[in-house]
Wavefront OBJ file of the C-alpha trace (Angstrom):
o trace
v 101.698 93.213 131.778
v 105.244 92.115 130.967
v 105.728 91.151 134.649
v 102.674 88.847 134.413
v 104.062 87.199 131.214
v 107.566 86.701 132.579
v 106.607 85.547 136.044
v 103.967 83.190 134.748
v 106.268 81.683 132.214
v 109.205 81.263 134.699
v 106.701 79.810 137.319
v 105.851 77.037 134.790
v 109.608 76.230 134.446
v 110.119 76.080 138.063
v 107.197 73.982 138.896
v 107.995 71.287 136.322
v 111.518 71.385 137.338
v 110.683 70.601 140.916
v 108.604 67.385 140.098
v 111.413 64.964 139.325
v 113.511 66.251 142.280
v 110.671 65.877 144.698
v 109.519 62.458 143.365
v 113.097 60.959 143.421
v 113.574 62.266 146.847
v 110.343 61.000 148.331
v 111.068 57.661 146.814
v 114.459 57.663 148.588
v 116.650 57.709 145.500
v 119.579 59.868 144.703
v 119.417 62.256 141.793
v 121.391 65.204 140.444
v 120.831 68.811 141.647
v 122.868 71.899 141.164
v 124.698 70.969 144.357
v 126.096 67.510 143.333
v 125.827 64.964 140.576
v 124.185 62.497 142.972
v 122.539 64.387 145.788
v 120.751 62.535 148.615
v 117.013 61.913 148.786
v 116.641 64.659 151.395
v 118.460 67.202 149.350
v 116.212 66.417 146.356
v 113.112 66.704 148.387
v 114.225 70.270 149.596
v 115.423 71.202 146.068
v 111.987 70.110 144.601
v 110.223 72.015 147.432
v 112.277 75.143 146.647
v 111.299 74.934 142.987
v 107.684 74.680 143.970
v 108.043 77.551 146.517
v 109.654 79.868 143.901
v 106.951 79.005 141.294
v 104.163 79.881 143.847
v 105.765 83.068 144.854
v 106.301 84.023 141.084
v 102.693 83.404 140.480
v 101.570 85.346 143.813
v 103.655 88.453 142.911
v 102.891 88.243 139.092
v 99.479 89.675 139.629
v 97.833 86.796 137.775
v 94.371 87.399 139.228
v 93.979 90.437 136.702
v 94.641 88.154 133.779
v 94.065 84.632 134.841
v 93.661 83.077 131.366
v 96.879 84.581 130.041
v 98.840 83.657 133.115
v 97.475 79.987 132.860
v 98.510 80.034 129.214
v 101.948 81.155 129.731
v 102.535 78.979 132.840
v 101.395 75.912 130.658
v 103.664 76.912 127.993
v 106.667 77.366 130.379
v 105.877 73.818 131.917
v 105.641 72.287 128.401
v 108.971 73.717 127.450
v 110.742 72.661 130.702
v 109.217 69.187 130.435
v 110.374 68.636 126.836
v 113.820 70.103 127.644
v 114.180 67.795 130.598
v 112.951 64.714 128.622
v 115.464 65.502 125.887
v 118.377 66.070 128.163
v 117.617 62.707 130.222
v 117.009 60.717 127.195
v 120.263 61.844 125.716
v 122.154 61.141 129.042
v 120.638 57.629 129.346
v 121.702 56.778 125.700
v 125.448 57.659 126.413
v 125.539 54.969 129.200
l 1 2 3 4 5 6 7 8 9 10 11 12 13 14 15 16 17 18 19 20 21 22 23 24 25 26 27 28 29 30 31 32 33 34 35 36 37 38 39 40 41 42 43 44 45 46 47 48 49 50 51 52 53 54 55 56 57 58 59 60 61 62 63 64 65 66 67 68 69 70 71 72 73 74 75 76 77 78 79 80 81 82 83 84 85 86 87 88 89 90 91 92 93 94 95 96 97
């Protein structure tokens, strides 16, 4: 059961983290990744895709089918937490410019 909780929560974190990278990449814009402060659009598409892949694998191996509602709730909490964290970090970074 702990595995379900942990994997679902972390999948929410990874899935939301992949969104800005993937979107910036498909729009052709540079954006920061763990590899560089200004990674190319292609690197961002790949990094976003890796985040989505990790989230999908965590959901797959987390045995979510046994407790679907709990898994959904924890994934949603992880997604909300990552979304708020990213919004805070980026709004703080933008205000310093």
